[in-house]
C-alpha positions in Angstrom: 0.0 0.0 0.0 1.4 3.4 -0.9 1.7 6.3 1.5 -1.1 8.2 -0.3 -3.4 5.1 -0.2 -2.7 4.7 3.5 -3.6 8.3 4.2 -6.7 8.2 2.1 -8.0 4.9 3.5 -7.2 5.7 7.1 -8.5 9.3 7.1 -5.5 10.4 9.0 -3.8 13.6 8.1 -0.2 12.5 8.5 1.2 15.9 7.5 -0.7 17.5 10.3 0.4 14.8 12.7 4.0 15.3 11.7 3.9 19.1 11.9 1.9 19.5 15.1 3.0 16.5 17.1 6.3 15.1 15.8 8.3 18.2 14.8 8.0 19.7 18.3 9.5 16.5 19.7 12.3 16.6 17.1 13.0 20.3 18.0 13.2 19.4 21.7 15.7 16.6 21.1 17.9 18.9 19.0 17.8 21.7 21.6 18.7 19.2 24.3 21.7 18.0 22.4 22.8 21.3 20.8 25.9 21.7 23.1 27.1 18.2 22.1 26.8 18.8 18.3 29.7 20.4 16.4 31.7 20.9 19.5 34.7 22.0 17.5 32.6 24.6 15.7 33.5 23.4 12.2 32.1 25.3 9.3 30.3 23.7 6.4 29.5 20.4 8.1 26.2 18.6 8.7 25.0 15.5 10.4 22.0 13.4 9.4 19.8 12.0 12.2 17.2 9.3 11.9 14.1 9.6 14.1 12.0 6.5 14.9 8.5 7.1 16.1 5.6 4.9 17.0 2.0 6.1 16.6 -0.4 4.7 19.2 -4.1 4.0 18.8 -5.1 7.6 19.6 -2.6 9.0 17.1 -0.1 10.1 19.7 3.5 9.8 18.5 6.1 8.3 20.8 9.8 8.8 20.1 11.5 5.4 20.1 15.1 6.5 19.3 17.3 8.9 17.5 20.0 7.4 15.3 23.2 9.4 14.5 24.0 6.9 11.7 20.7 6.1 10.2 20.3 3.2 7.7 20.0 4.5 4.1 18.9 1.2 2.5 16.1 1.2 0.1 14.2 -2.1 0.6 10.9 -0.9 -0.6 9.5 1.5 -3.3 8.6 4.2 -0.7 12.1 4.4 0.6 13.5 4.3 -2.9 11.6 7.6 -3.5 12.2 9.2 -0.1 15.9 8.5 0.7 17.4 9.9 -2.6 15.3 13.0 -2.3 16.3 13.4 1.4 20.0 13.1 0.6 19.6 15.5 -2.3 17.7 18.0 0.0 20.5 17.7 2.6 23.1 18.5 0.0 21.0 21.4 -1.3 20.8 22.8 2.3 24.6 22.4 2.9 26.8 22.0 -0.1 24.9 24.3 -2.4 25.5 27.1 0.0 29.2 26.6 -0.3 29.2 25.7 -4.0 26.2 27.5 -5.4 26.7 26.9 -9.2 26.2 23.3 -10.2 28.9 22.3 -12.6 29.4 18.9 -14.2 33.1 19.1 -15.1 34.7 17.3 -18.0 38.0 17.7 -19.6 37.9 19.8 -22.8 40.4 17.5 -24.5 39.8 13.9 -23.6 43.2 12.9 -25.2 45.2 15.2 -22.9 45.0 13.5 -19.5 47.8 15.3 -17.7 48.1 18.6 -19.6 45.9 20.9 -21.6 46.2 21.5 -25.3 48.9 24.2 -24.9 50.8 22.4 -22.1 48.8 24.2 -19.4 46.3 22.7 -17.0 43.2 21.1 -18.5 40.1 23.2 -18.5 36.8 22.3 -16.9 33.6 22.6 -18.9 30.1 23.2 -17.7 28.0 21.0 -20.0 25.0 23.4 -19.6 26.9 26.4 -20.9 29.6 24.6 -23.1 32.1 27.3 -22.1 35.3 26.8 -20.1 34.9 27.4 -16.4 
């Protein structure tokens, strides 16, 4: 059963449950651990946390655990959709701030592996613009 089917058939608004019940719990755990995170005050770093909740019969969420090294396996179709998007979103929130322009570099001259055409360093090309970077 898909996520949308489960929400439609159950009549439960999972988005509302998450925003009103689960997110405040997540915020509290992050506030409680804030002095332990990034103790060395490193710039441009991030950590991924995995939150496990259980929902009881009256739709009250219970935090089971927080994982600092969550499993990123994709054993089902729902996780095959969610996990790549989550990783992409994490990179957009972190790496894209440091490296704002997305470039897919390739060597201009594939035959010149160690040097450019004129003996200088190889140039990188943005495939979207087809001009040297």
